[in-house]
C-alpha positions as a Markdown table, in Angstrom:
| # | Residue | x | y | z |
|---|---|---|---|---|
| 1 | Unk | 42.2 | -9.1 | -48.3 |
| 2 | Unk | 39.9 | -9.9 | -51.3 |
| 3 | Unk | 36.4 | -8.8 | -52.0 |
| 4 | Unk | 34.0 | -10.5 | -54.3 |
| 5 | Unk | 31.5 | -8.1 | -55.8 |
| 6 | Unk | 29.7 | -5.2 | -54.0 |
| 7 | Unk | 26.1 | -4.0 | -54.1 |
| 8 | Unk | 25.3 | -0.6 | -52.6 |
| 9 | Unk | 21.7 | -0.8 | -51.2 |
| 10 | Unk | 20.5 | 2.7 | -50.2 |
| 11 | Unk | 23.4 | 3.8 | -47.9 |
| 12 | Unk | 25.2 | 0.7 | -46.7 |
| 13 | Unk | 27.3 | -1.7 | -48.9 |
| 14 | Unk | 26.3 | -5.4 | -49.1 |
| 15 | Unk | 28.9 | -8.1 | -49.7 |
| 16 | Unk | 27.8 | -11.3 | -51.4 |
| 17 | Unk | 29.4 | -14.3 | -53.1 |
| 18 | Unk | 29.5 | -14.0 | -56.9 |
| 19 | Unk | 27.2 | -16.2 | -59.0 |
| 20 | Unk | 27.1 | -16.6 | -62.7 |
| 21 | Unk | 23.3 | -16.4 | -63.0 |
| 22 | Unk | 20.5 | -15.1 | -60.8 |
| 23 | Unk | 18.8 | -17.6 | -58.6 |
| 24 | Unk | 16.1 | -17.6 | -55.9 |
| 25 | Unk | 18.7 | -18.1 | -53.2 |
| 26 | Unk | 20.5 | -14.9 | -54.3 |
| 27 | Unk | 17.2 | -13.1 | -54.3 |
| 28 | Unk | 16.5 | -14.3 | -50.8 |
| 29 | Unk | 20.0 | -13.4 | -49.6 |
| 30 | Unk | 19.9 | -9.9 | -50.9 |
| 31 | Unk | 16.4 | -9.1 | -49.9 |
| 32 | Unk | 16.9 | -10.6 | -46.4 |
| 33 | Unk | 20.1 | -8.6 | -45.8 |
| 34 | Unk | 18.5 | -5.4 | -47.0 |
| 35 | Unk | 15.4 | -5.9 | -44.9 |
| 36 | Unk | 17.5 | -6.6 | -41.8 |
| 37 | Unk | 19.3 | -3.3 | -42.3 |
| 38 | Unk | 15.9 | -1.6 | -42.6 |
| 39 | Unk | 16.8 | 0.0 | -45.9 |
| 40 | Unk | 14.2 | -1.5 | -48.4 |
| 41 | Unk | 10.8 | -3.1 | -48.7 |
| 42 | Unk | 10.0 | -5.5 | -51.5 |
| 43 | Unk | 6.8 | -7.1 | -52.7 |
| 44 | Unk | 6.5 | -10.3 | -54.7 |
| 45 | Unk | 6.8 | -11.1 | -58.4 |
| 46 | Unk | 7.6 | -8.1 | -60.6 |
| 47 | Unk | 9.2 | -6.2 | -57.7 |
| 48 | Unk | 11.8 | -8.9 | -57.4 |
| 49 | Unk | 12.7 | -8.6 | -61.1 |
| 50 | Unk | 13.1 | -4.9 | -60.7 |
| 51 | Unk | 15.3 | -5.4 | -57.7 |
| 52 | Unk | 17.6 | -7.8 | -59.6 |
| 53 | Unk | 17.8 | -5.6 | -62.7 |
| 54 | Unk | 19.0 | -2.6 | -60.6 |
| 55 | Unk | 21.9 | -4.6 | -58.9 |
| 56 | Unk | 25.3 | -4.7 | -60.5 |
| 57 | Unk | 27.4 | -7.8 | -60.1 |
| 58 | Unk | 31.1 | -7.9 | -60.2 |
| 59 | Unk | 32.2 | -11.5 | -60.0 |
| 60 | Unk | 35.8 | -11.0 | -60.8 |
| 61 | Unk | 38.1 | -10.9 | -57.8 |
| 62 | Unk | 39.8 | -7.5 | -57.2 |
| 63 | Unk | 43.1 | -7.0 | -55.3 |
| 64 | Unk | 42.8 | -4.7 | -52.3 |
| 65 | Unk | 46.2 | -3.2 | -52.8 |
| 66 | Unk | 47.1 | -0.5 | -55.3 |
| 67 | Unk | 50.0 | -2.6 | -56.5 |
| 68 | Unk | 47.6 | -5.4 | -57.6 |
| 69 | Unk | 45.7 | -2.9 | -59.7 |
| 70 | Unk | 48.9 | -1.7 | -61.4 |
| 71 | Unk | 49.9 | -5.2 | -62.4 |
| 72 | Unk | 46.5 | -5.9 | -63.9 |
| 73 | Unk | 46.8 | -2.8 | -66.0 |
| 74 | Unk | 50.1 | -4.0 | -67.5 |
| 75 | Unk | 48.8 | -7.5 | -68.2 |
| 76 | Unk | 45.2 | -6.8 | -69.1 |
| 77 | Unk | 45.6 | -8.9 | -72.4 |
| 78 | Unk | 47.6 | -11.6 | -70.8 |
| 79 | Unk | 46.7 | -15.2 | -70.2 |
| 80 | Unk | 43.5 | -15.7 | -68.2 |
| 81 | Unk | 45.2 | -18.5 | -66.3 |
| 82 | Unk | 47.0 | -15.9 | -64.2 |
| 83 | Unk | 43.7 | -14.5 | -63.2 |
| 84 | Unk | 42.3 | -17.9 | -62.4 |
| 85 | Unk | 45.3 | -18.7 | -60.2 |
| 86 | Unk | 44.5 | -15.7 | -58.1 |
| 87 | Unk | 40.9 | -16.9 | -57.5 |
| 88 | Unk | 40.0 | -18.5 | -54.2 |
| 89 | Unk | 39.8 | -22.2 | -54.0 |
| 90 | Unk | 36.0 | -22.1 | -53.9 |
| 91 | Unk | 36.0 | -20.5 | -57.4 |
| 92 | Unk | 38.7 | -22.5 | -59.1 |
| 93 | Unk | 36.3 | -25.3 | -59.9 |
| 94 | Unk | 34.0 | -23.1 | -62.0 |
| 95 | Unk | 33.9 | -24.0 | -65.8 |
| 96 | Unk | 36.0 | -22.0 | -68.3 |
| 97 | Unk | 32.9 | -20.4 | -70.0 |
| 98 | Unk | 31.7 | -19.0 | -66.8 |
| 99 | Unk | 35.2 | -17.7 | -65.9 |
| 100 | Unk | 35.4 | -15.9 | -69.3 |
| 101 | Unk | 32.1 | -14.2 | -68.8 |
| 102 | Unk | 33.1 | -13.0 | -65.3 |
| 103 | Unk | 36.4 | -11.8 | -66.6 |
| 104 | Unk | 34.8 | -9.8 | -69.4 |
| 105 | Unk | 32.5 | -8.1 | -66.9 |
| 106 | Unk | 35.4 | -7.3 | -64.7 |
| 107 | Unk | 37.4 | -5.6 | -67.5 |
| 108 | Unk | 34.4 | -3.6 | -68.6 |
| 109 | Unk | 34.3 | -1.8 | -65.2 |
| 110 | Unk | 38.1 | -1.6 | -64.6 |
| 111 | Unk | 38.5 | 1.9 | -66.0 |
| 112 | Unk | 35.8 | 3.2 | -63.7 |
| 113 | Unk | 37.4 | 1.5 | -60.7 |
| 114 | Unk | 40.8 | 2.9 | -61.5 |
| 115 | Unk | 39.5 | 6.5 | -61.6 |
| 116 | Unk | 37.7 | 6.1 | -58.2 |
| 117 | Unk | 40.6 | 4.4 | -56.5 |
| 118 | Unk | 42.7 | 7.5 | -57.0 |
| 119 | Unk | 40.2 | 9.4 | -54.8 |
| 120 | Unk | 40.4 | 6.9 | -52.0 |
| 121 | Unk | 43.5 | 8.4 | -50.4 |
| 122 | Unk | 42.6 | 7.4 | -46.8 |
| 123 | Unk | 42.0 | 3.8 | -47.6 |
| 124 | Unk | 44.1 | 2.8 | -50.6 |
| 125 | Unk | 43.6 | -0.9 | -49.9 |
| 126 | Unk | 39.8 | -0.7 | -50.4 |
| 127 | Unk | 38.9 | 0.4 | -53.9 |
| 128 | Unk | 35.4 | 2.1 | -54.2 |
| 129 | Unk | 32.8 | 1.5 | -56.8 |
| 130 | Unk | 30.6 | 4.4 | -57.5 |
| 131 | Unk | 27.2 | 2.9 | -57.8 |
| 132 | Unk | 24.1 | 5.0 | -57.5 |
| 133 | Unk | 22.2 | 4.1 | -54.3 |
| 134 | Unk | 19.4 | 1.7 | -54.9 |
| 135 | Unk | 16.1 | 2.7 | -53.3 |
| 136 | Unk | 13.6 | -0.1 | -52.7 |
| 137 | Unk | 10.0 | 0.5 | -52.1 |
| 138 | Unk | 6.5 | -0.5 | -53.2 |
| 139 | Unk | 5.7 | 0.7 | -56.7 |
| 140 | Unk | 3.3 | 3.6 | -56.7 |
| 141 | Unk | 3.8 | 4.5 | -53.0 |
| 142 | Unk | 4.3 | 8.1 | -52.2 |
| 143 | Unk | 7.0 | 9.3 | -49.8 |
| 144 | Unk | 5.9 | 11.5 | -47.0 |
| 145 | Unk | 8.5 | 13.5 | -45.2 |
| 146 | Unk | 7.6 | 13.8 | -41.6 |
| 147 | Unk | 9.4 | 16.6 | -39.7 |
| 148 | Unk | 9.5 | 16.5 | -35.9 |
| 149 | Unk | 7.5 | 19.3 | -34.5 |
| 150 | Unk | 8.6 | 21.2 | -31.4 |
| 151 | Unk | 5.7 | 22.4 | -29.2 |
| 152 | Unk | 6.6 | 25.9 | -28.1 |
| 153 | Unk | 4.4 | 28.2 | -26.1 |
| 154 | Unk | 4.3 | 31.7 | -27.5 |
| 155 | Unk | 4.5 | 34.4 | -24.9 |
| 156 | Unk | 3.1 | 37.9 | -25.0 |
| 157 | Unk | 4.3 | 40.8 | -23.0 |
| 158 | Unk | 1.2 | 40.5 | -20.8 |
| 159 | Unk | 2.3 | 36.9 | -19.8 |
| 160 | Unk | 5.5 | 38.2 | -18.3 |
| 161 | Unk | 3.9 | 40.9 | -16.3 |
| 162 | Unk | 1.4 | 38.4 | -14.8 |
| 163 | Unk | 4.3 | 36.7 | -13.1 |
| 164 | Unk | 4.9 | 39.8 | -10.9 |
| 165 | Unk | 3.2 | 40.0 | -7.5 |
| 166 | Unk | 2.2 | 43.6 | -7.0 |
| 167 | Unk | 1.9 | 43.2 | -3.2 |
| 168 | Unk | 5.7 | 42.6 | -3.0 |
| 169 | Unk | 6.3 | 46.0 | -4.6 |
| 170 | Unk | 3.5 | 48.1 | -3.1 |
| 171 | Unk | 4.3 | 51.1 | -1.0 |
| 172 | Unk | 1.3 | 50.8 | 1.3 |
| 173 | Unk | 1.8 | 52.6 | 4.6 |
| 174 | Unk | 1.0 | 49.4 | 6.6 |
| 175 | Unk | 4.0 | 47.6 | 5.1 |
| 176 | Unk | 6.6 | 50.4 | 5.3 |
| 177 | Unk | 10.0 | 49.4 | 6.3 |
| 178 | Unk | 10.5 | 51.4 | 9.5 |
| 179 | Unk | 14.2 | 50.9 | 9.4 |
| 180 | Unk | 14.5 | 53.1 | 6.3 |
| 181 | Unk | 12.9 | 56.1 | 8.1 |
| 182 | Unk | 14.5 | 58.3 | 10.7 |
| 183 | Unk | 12.9 | 59.1 | 14.0 |
| 184 | Unk | 12.1 | 62.6 | 12.8 |
| 185 | Unk | 10.4 | 61.2 | 9.7 |
| 186 | Unk | 8.4 | 58.7 | 11.8 |
| 187 | Unk | 7.4 | 61.4 | 14.3 |
| 188 | Unk | 6.3 | 63.7 | 11.5 |
| 189 | Unk | 4.3 | 61.0 | 9.8 |
| 190 | Unk | 2.5 | 59.4 | 12.7 |
| 191 | Unk | 2.6 | 62.0 | 15.4 |
| 192 | Unk | 2.4 | 59.5 | 18.3 |
| 193 | Unk | 5.1 | 60.9 | 20.5 |
| 194 | Unk | 8.5 | 59.6 | 21.6 |
| 195 | Unk | 9.8 | 57.2 | 24.3 |
| 196 | Unk | 13.0 | 57.5 | 26.3 |
| 197 | Unk | 14.5 | 54.2 | 27.6 |
| 198 | Unk | 17.9 | 52.5 | 28.2 |
| 199 | Unk | 19.3 | 48.9 | 28.1 |
| 200 | Unk | 22.3 | 47.2 | 29.6 |
| 201 | Unk | 23.4 | 43.6 | 30.3 |
| 202 | Unk | 24.9 | 42.7 | 33.6 |
| 203 | Unk | 27.5 | 40.0 | 32.9 |
| 204 | Unk | 28.2 | 39.4 | 36.6 |
| 205 | Unk | 24.6 | 38.5 | 37.5 |
| 206 | Unk | 23.5 | 37.4 | 34.0 |
| 207 | Unk | 20.4 | 39.6 | 33.5 |
| 208 | Unk | 19.2 | 42.3 | 31.2 |
| 209 | Unk | 18.3 | 45.7 | 32.6 |
| 210 | Unk | 15.6 | 47.7 | 30.9 |
| 211 | Unk | 14.9 | 51.2 | 32.2 |
| 212 | Unk | 11.8 | 53.1 | 31.1 |
| 213 | Unk | 12.5 | 56.8 | 31.7 |
| 214 | Unk | 9.8 | 59.0 | 30.1 |
| 215 | Unk | 7.6 | 59.7 | 27.1 |
| 216 | Unk | 6.6 | 63.0 | 25.5 |
| 217 | Unk | 4.0 | 64.5 | 23.1 |
| 218 | Unk | 1.6 | 61.6 | 23.4 |
| 219 | Unk | -1.7 | 62.1 | 21.4 |
| 220 | Unk | -5.1 | 62.6 | 23.0 |
| 221 | Unk | -7.0 | 59.4 | 24.1 |
| 222 | Unk | -9.2 | 57.5 | 21.7 |
| 223 | Unk | -12.3 | 55.6 | 22.8 |
| 224 | Unk | -13.7 | 52.8 | 20.5 |
| 225 | Unk | -16.8 | 52.1 | 22.6 |
| 226 | Unk | -17.8 | 55.6 | 23.7 |
| 227 | Unk | -17.6 | 54.7 | 27.4 |
| 228 | Unk | -14.5 | 56.9 | 28.1 |
| 229 | Unk | -15.3 | 59.8 | 30.3 |
| 230 | Unk | -12.1 | 62.0 | 30.0 |
| 231 | Unk | -11.3 | 62.6 | 26.4 |
| 232 | Unk | -8.7 | 65.4 | 27.1 |
| 233 | Unk | -6.0 | 63.5 | 29.0 |
| 234 | Unk | -4.4 | 60.0 | 28.8 |
| 235 | Unk | -3.5 | 57.6 | 31.6 |
| 236 | Unk | -0.4 | 56.0 | 30.0 |
| 237 | Unk | 1.7 | 53.1 | 31.1 |
| 238 | Unk | 4.3 | 51.0 | 29.3 |
| 239 | Unk | 4.4 | 47.2 | 28.8 |
| 240 | Unk | 7.8 | 45.7 | 28.3 |
| 241 | Unk | 8.5 | 42.2 | 26.9 |
| 242 | Unk | 11.1 | 40.3 | 24.9 |
| 243 | Unk | 10.0 | 38.9 | 21.5 |
| 244 | Unk | 9.2 | 36.4 | 20.2 |
| 245 | Unk | 7.8 | 34.5 | 23.2 |
| 246 | Unk | 7.0 | 37.5 | 25.5 |
| 247 | Unk | 8.1 | 35.6 | 28.6 |
| 248 | Unk | 8.1 | 37.5 | 31.9 |
| 249 | Unk | 6.5 | 40.7 | 30.5 |
| 250 | Unk | 6.6 | 43.8 | 32.8 |
| 251 | Unk | 4.4 | 46.8 | 33.2 |
| 252 | Unk | 5.1 | 50.3 | 34.6 |
| 253 | Unk | 2.7 | 52.1 | 36.8 |
| 254 | Unk | -0.1 | 54.2 | 35.3 |
| 255 | Unk | 0.5 | 58.0 | 35.1 |
| 256 | Unk | -2.7 | 59.9 | 35.6 |
| 257 | Unk | -3.9 | 62.5 | 33.1 |
| 258 | Unk | -0.7 | 63.4 | 31.3 |
| 259 | Unk | 0.7 | 63.4 | 27.8 |
| 260 | Unk | 4.2 | 63.7 | 29.0 |
| 261 | Unk | 4.6 | 61.0 | 31.6 |
| 262 | Unk | 7.8 | 60.4 | 33.6 |
| 263 | Unk | 8.2 | 56.8 | 34.7 |
| 264 | Unk | 11.8 | 56.3 | 35.9 |
| 265 | Unk | 11.2 | 52.5 | 36.5 |
| 266 | Unk | 13.8 | 49.8 | 36.2 |
| 267 | Unk | 13.2 | 46.1 | 35.2 |
| 268 | Unk | 15.4 | 43.0 | 35.0 |
| 269 | Unk | 15.1 | 39.9 | 32.8 |
| 270 | Unk | 17.0 | 36.9 | 33.8 |
| 271 | Unk | 18.3 | 35.6 | 30.5 |
| 272 | Unk | 21.7 | 34.3 | 29.2 |
| 273 | Unk | 23.7 | 36.8 | 27.2 |
| 274 | Unk | 23.7 | 34.9 | 23.9 |
| 275 | Unk | 20.0 | 34.4 | 24.1 |
| 276 | Unk | 19.5 | 38.1 | 24.9 |
| 277 | Unk | 21.3 | 39.0 | 21.7 |
| 278 | Unk | 18.7 | 37.0 | 19.7 |
| 279 | Unk | 15.7 | 38.8 | 21.2 |
| 280 | Unk | 13.8 | 41.9 | 20.3 |
| 281 | Unk | 12.8 | 44.4 | 22.9 |
| 282 | Unk | 9.2 | 45.5 | 22.5 |
| 283 | Unk | 7.9 | 48.6 | 24.4 |
| 284 | Unk | 4.2 | 49.3 | 24.1 |
| 285 | Unk | 2.6 | 52.5 | 25.4 |
| 286 | Unk | -1.0 | 51.9 | 26.5 |
| 287 | Unk | -3.7 | 54.3 | 27.6 |
| 288 | Unk | -5.4 | 53.0 | 30.7 |
| 289 | Unk | -9.2 | 53.4 | 31.1 |
| 290 | Unk | -11.0 | 51.9 | 34.0 |
| 291 | Unk | -14.4 | 51.8 | 32.3 |
| 292 | Unk | -13.4 | 50.5 | 28.8 |
| 293 | Unk | -10.8 | 48.5 | 27.0 |
| 294 | Unk | -7.3 | 49.9 | 27.2 |
| 295 | Unk | -6.1 | 51.4 | 23.9 |
| 296 | Unk | -2.6 | 51.1 | 22.4 |
| 297 | Unk | -1.0 | 54.5 | 21.7 |
| 298 | Unk | 2.1 | 53.2 | 19.9 |
| 299 | Unk | 5.1 | 50.9 | 20.2 |
| 300 | Unk | 8.9 | 50.7 | 19.8 |
| 301 | Unk | 10.8 | 47.6 | 18.9 |
| 302 | Unk | 14.6 | 47.2 | 18.9 |
| 303 | Unk | 16.6 | 44.1 | 18.0 |
| 304 | Unk | 19.1 | 43.7 | 20.8 |
| 305 | Unk | 21.6 | 42.3 | 18.3 |
| 306 | Unk | 21.9 | 45.9 | 16.9 |
| 307 | Unk | 23.2 | 47.4 | 20.2 |
| 308 | Unk | 26.2 | 46.9 | 22.5 |
| 309 | Unk | 24.4 | 45.3 | 25.5 |
| 310 | Unk | 27.5 | 45.3 | 27.7 |
| 311 | Unk | 28.3 | 48.9 | 27.2 |
| 312 | Unk | 24.6 | 49.9 | 27.3 |
| 313 | Unk | 23.0 | 53.1 | 26.0 |
| 314 | Unk | 20.0 | 55.5 | 26.1 |
| 315 | Unk | 17.6 | 56.1 | 23.2 |
| 316 | Unk | 14.8 | 58.4 | 22.2 |
| 317 | Unk | 12.6 | 56.5 | 19.8 |
| 318 | Unk | 9.5 | 57.7 | 17.9 |
| 319 | Unk | 6.4 | 55.6 | 18.5 |
| 320 | Unk | 4.9 | 53.7 | 15.5 |
| 321 | Unk | 1.4 | 52.4 | 15.1 |
| 322 | Unk | 0.5 | 49.0 | 16.4 |
| 323 | Unk | -1.6 | 46.5 | 14.5 |
| 324 | Unk | -3.4 | 45.8 | 17.8 |
| 325 | Unk | -5.6 | 48.8 | 18.7 |
| 326 | Unk | -6.7 | 47.3 | 22.0 |
| 327 | Unk | -4.8 | 45.5 | 24.6 |
| 328 | Unk | -5.7 | 41.8 | 25.0 |
| 329 | Unk | -7.3 | 40.9 | 28.3 |
| 330 | Unk | -4.8 | 38.0 | 28.9 |
| 331 | Unk | -4.8 | 34.2 | 28.9 |
| 332 | Unk | -5.6 | 31.6 | 31.5 |
| 333 | Unk | -4.2 | 28.0 | 31.7 |
| 334 | Unk | -6.7 | 25.4 | 33.0 |
| 335 | Unk | -6.8 | 21.7 | 33.7 |
| 336 | Unk | -10.0 | 19.7 | 33.8 |
| 337 | Unk | -10.6 | 16.1 | 35.0 |
| 338 | Unk | -13.8 | 14.1 | 35.6 |
| 339 | Unk | -14.0 | 10.9 | 37.7 |
| 340 | Unk | -17.2 | 9.0 | 36.7 |
| 341 | Unk | -17.1 | 6.5 | 39.6 |
| 342 | Unk | -16.8 | 9.3 | 42.2 |
| 343 | Unk | -18.9 | 11.8 | 40.3 |
| 344 | Unk | -16.3 | 14.5 | 40.8 |
| 345 | Unk | -15.3 | 17.3 | 38.5 |
| 346 | Unk | -11.7 | 18.5 | 39.3 |
| 347 | Unk | -10.5 | 21.9 | 38.2 |
| 348 | Unk | -6.9 | 23.1 | 38.4 |
| 349 | Unk | -6.1 | 26.8 | 38.0 |
| 350 | Unk | -2.4 | 26.7 | 36.9 |
| 351 | Unk | -1.4 | 30.2 | 35.8 |
| 352 | Unk | -2.3 | 33.3 | 33.8 |
| 353 | Unk | -0.2 | 35.6 | 31.7 |
| 354 | Unk | -0.4 | 39.1 | 30.2 |
| 355 | Unk | -3.4 | 40.1 | 32.3 |
| 356 | Unk | -4.9 | 43.5 | 31.8 |
| 357 | Unk | -3.7 | 46.0 | 34.4 |
| 358 | Unk | -6.7 | 47.3 | 36.4 |
| 359 | Unk | -4.9 | 49.4 | 39.0 |
| 360 | Unk | -3.1 | 52.7 | 38.4 |
| 361 | Unk | -0.5 | 51.7 | 40.9 |
| 362 | Unk | 2.3 | 49.5 | 39.7 |
| 363 | Unk | 1.2 | 46.0 | 38.9 |
| 364 | Unk | -2.2 | 44.3 | 39.6 |
| 365 | Unk | -3.6 | 41.9 | 42.2 |
| 366 | Unk | -5.4 | 39.3 | 40.2 |
| 367 | Unk | -7.4 | 36.3 | 41.4 |
| 368 | Unk | -9.8 | 33.8 | 39.6 |
| 369 | Unk | -13.4 | 33.0 | 40.6 |
| 370 | Unk | -14.8 | 29.6 | 39.5 |
| 371 | Unk | -18.6 | 29.2 | 39.5 |
| 372 | Unk | -20.6 | 26.0 | 38.7 |
| 373 | Unk | -23.9 | 26.5 | 36.9 |
| 374 | Unk | -26.4 | 23.6 | 36.4 |
| 375 | Unk | -28.6 | 24.6 | 33.5 |
| 376 | Unk | -29.4 | 28.2 | 34.3 |
| 377 | Unk | -28.9 | 28.0 | 38.1 |
| 378 | Unk | -25.7 | 28.9 | 40.0 |
| 379 | Unk | -24.9 | 26.1 | 42.5 |
| 380 | Unk | -21.3 | 26.6 | 43.7 |
| 381 | Unk | -18.6 | 29.4 | 43.8 |
| 382 | Unk | -14.9 | 29.1 | 44.7 |
| 383 | Unk | -11.9 | 31.4 | 44.1 |
| 384 | Unk | -8.1 | 31.3 | 44.1 |
| 385 | Unk | -5.8 | 33.3 | 46.3 |
| 386 | Unk | -4.8 | 36.9 | 45.3 |
| 387 | Unk | -1.4 | 37.4 | 43.7 |
| 388 | Unk | 0.0 | 40.8 | 44.5 |
| 389 | Unk | 1.6 | 43.2 | 42.0 |
| 390 | Unk | 1.8 | 41.0 | 38.9 |
| 391 | Unk | 0.1 | 40.5 | 35.6 |
| 392 | Unk | 1.6 | 36.9 | 35.1 |
| 393 | Unk | 0.4 | 35.1 | 38.3 |
| 394 | Unk | 1.2 | 31.5 | 39.1 |
| 395 | Unk | -1.6 | 29.8 | 41.1 |
| 396 | Unk | -1.4 | 26.0 | 40.9 |
| 397 | Unk | -4.5 | 25.6 | 42.9 |
| 398 | Unk | -7.0 | 22.7 | 42.6 |
| 399 | Unk | -10.8 | 22.7 | 43.2 |
| 400 | Unk | -13.4 | 19.8 | 43.1 |
| 401 | Unk | -17.1 | 20.0 | 42.4 |
| 402 | Unk | -19.7 | 17.3 | 43.0 |
| 403 | Unk | -21.3 | 16.6 | 39.7 |
| 404 | Unk | -23.2 | 13.3 | 39.0 |
| 405 | Unk | -22.6 | 11.8 | 35.6 |
| 406 | Unk | -26.2 | 12.2 | 34.5 |
| 407 | Unk | -26.0 | 15.9 | 35.2 |
| 408 | Unk | -22.6 | 16.5 | 33.6 |
| 409 | Unk | -24.1 | 17.3 | 30.2 |
| 410 | Unk | -26.0 | 20.2 | 31.7 |
| 411 | Unk | -23.1 | 21.7 | 33.7 |
| 412 | Unk | -21.1 | 24.8 | 32.9 |
| 413 | Unk | -18.0 | 26.3 | 34.5 |
| 414 | Unk | -17.6 | 30.1 | 34.6 |
| 415 | Unk | -14.1 | 31.4 | 35.1 |
| 416 | Unk | -13.7 | 35.1 | 35.8 |
| 417 | Unk | -10.4 | 36.9 | 36.5 |
| 418 | Unk | -10.6 | 40.0 | 38.7 |
| 419 | Unk | -8.2 | 42.6 | 40.0 |
| 420 | Unk | -8.4 | 43.0 | 43.7 |
| 421 | Unk | -9.3 | 46.5 | 44.8 |
| 422 | Unk | -9.3 | 47.5 | 48.5 |
| 423 | Unk | -11.1 | 50.8 | 48.1 |
| 424 | Unk | -13.9 | 49.7 | 45.8 |
| 425 | Unk | -15.4 | 46.7 | 44.1 |
| 426 | Unk | -13.0 | 44.3 | 42.3 |
| 427 | Unk | -12.1 | 45.2 | 38.8 |
| 428 | Unk | -13.2 | 42.9 | 36.0 |
| 429 | Unk | -10.4 | 41.7 | 33.8 |
| 430 | Unk | -11.8 | 38.8 | 31.7 |
| 431 | Unk | -14.1 | 35.7 | 31.6 |
| 432 | Unk | -14.7 | 32.4 | 29.8 |
| 433 | Unk | -17.4 | 29.7 | 30.1 |
| 434 | Unk | -16.7 | 26.0 | 29.6 |
| 435 | Unk | -19.4 | 23.3 | 29.4 |
| 436 | Unk | -23.0 | 23.3 | 28.2 |
| 437 | Unk | -23.0 | 27.0 | 27.4 |
| 438 | Unk | -19.4 | 27.5 | 26.2 |
| 439 | Unk | -18.3 | 31.0 | 25.0 |
| 440 | Unk | -16.5 | 29.7 | 21.9 |
| 441 | Unk | -15.0 | 26.9 | 20.0 |
| 442 | Unk | -11.8 | 26.6 | 22.1 |
| 443 | Unk | -13.8 | 26.2 | 25.2 |
| 444 | Unk | -16.2 | 23.6 | 23.7 |
| 445 | Unk | -13.1 | 21.7 | 22.4 |
| 446 | Unk | -11.6 | 21.6 | 25.9 |
| 447 | Unk | -14.9 | 20.3 | 27.4 |
| 448 | Unk | -15.2 | 17.6 | 24.7 |
| 449 | Unk | -11.7 | 16.4 | 25.2 |
| 450 | Unk | -12.3 | 16.1 | 29.0 |
| 451 | Unk | -15.4 | 14.0 | 28.4 |
| 452 | Unk | -13.5 | 11.6 | 26.1 |
| 453 | Unk | -10.6 | 11.2 | 28.5 |
| 454 | Unk | -12.0 | 10.1 | 31.8 |
| 455 | Unk | -9.6 | 10.0 | 34.8 |
| 456 | Unk | -7.0 | 12.0 | 32.7 |
| 457 | Unk | -6.3 | 15.7 | 33.2 |
| 458 | Unk | -6.6 | 17.8 | 30.1 |
| 459 | Unk | -4.8 | 21.2 | 30.0 |
| 460 | Unk | -5.5 | 24.1 | 27.6 |
| 461 | Unk | -4.8 | 27.8 | 27.3 |
| 462 | Unk | -7.8 | 30.1 | 26.9 |
| 463 | Unk | -8.0 | 33.8 | 25.8 |
| 464 | Unk | -10.1 | 35.9 | 28.2 |
| 465 | Unk | -13.2 | 37.6 | 26.8 |
| 466 | Unk | -15.0 | 40.7 | 27.8 |
| 467 | Unk | -18.1 | 40.6 | 29.9 |
| 468 | Unk | -20.3 | 41.9 | 27.1 |
| 469 | Unk | -19.1 | 39.2 | 24.7 |
| 470 | Unk | -19.7 | 36.4 | 27.2 |
| 471 | Unk | -23.2 | 37.6 | 28.1 |
| 472 | Unk | -24.1 | 37.8 | 24.4 |
| 473 | Unk | -23.1 | 34.1 | 23.6 |
| 474 | Unk | -23.5 | 32.2 | 26.9 |
| 475 | Unk | -26.7 | 32.2 | 29.1 |
| 476 | Unk | -24.6 | 30.8 | 32.0 |
| 477 | Unk | -22.6 | 34.1 | 32.0 |
| 478 | Unk | -25.7 | 36.0 | 32.7 |
| 479 | Unk | -26.4 | 34.0 | 35.9 |
| 480 | Unk | -23.2 | 34.9 | 37.7 |
| 481 | Unk | -22.0 | 38.2 | 39.0 |
């Protein structure tokens, strides 16, 4: 392999064909190749002359192998025809004067080439020419070194502490982990008494048995509205349910005027064994008061996955505070449907759940009274049958009221749940009003959905409200008894 001259422009070598004298075509070739490599920038006129003066030309052919160099050293004063014979055909037609000038230039740089070739141990077939890199640029221009900047946010110790959420590490009493406390510690801390109960699963009949045995050391009653008459004794009872859905909840009977009630009542929940293991048993001790809202004394919760249900067992558990100070009055599921052509307002009382117990005997006897009010005048009253001994009654009863379409916007339906009482007047449990004088946003939404869906039944659950609350927000509640 033969090379014909070499120019080192900045960092990369540039090969070109030798020429005895400079020409515009050589200028264009070198400048074009340098610009394409992105290594120089030239102006016109004087800059071209500077460029050419800085370039070294070596027109004589050089053997790539080290043996060729050795032979030239031995015959450096020999006949120039030997050198000419080694030229490529394209250069053999050049005149003798030009060949001699090229040969003289080659010999003048030979000693430098020989010294450098000894350093090229890796590539002995490619002799190197140590030429200072040529830098091209516009005369007078100043170089500016631009270093890439890395944008980094500086942090202070306060920045790291701001990432912590104190509420996750607080030791507030409302967020205590009850599992980390023993029953003695809970009893000493809250002083709400203890509850004795047992559980066992019957694999033969596929139901869970929960037995409420007794409670002891219950605290004195608390009245939030000042209507309680006896502040020395409680009237406790226990509500039993399975979380999270609280289906088929149960209640014990009310024990009159005692802080150490004995219940000895047994309840069953028909539930598959695998599902029972995923539930949590919740026992809530409640203080009954006929003349005010019932107050929660305390609660016990136990994941059934933590116990051997088949073997069963008895437990004394300390009561812990409940986030719910008062027992809810219960919920009522209703369906409304209006037929414009017939002018009929149809009402379905489907069911109720978790109704407030109003009788000290076991269970309650609830029924629902429906009253139609036009403006502020009571026009019609109907009621469901009475369900004995339950707080989760199923009714599935339908009622129809004659309401012309032009009077529908002035109509209100008052739903009141009572507990039947043979010896005295019926016990009030809860109430809602739907229609013109609704008792709240859920009731207004149910009425609006019914008006927008003629001939289509619209169902919705409603939370019962106290008589005082209904009388305060709905004039229709004041017109009924």
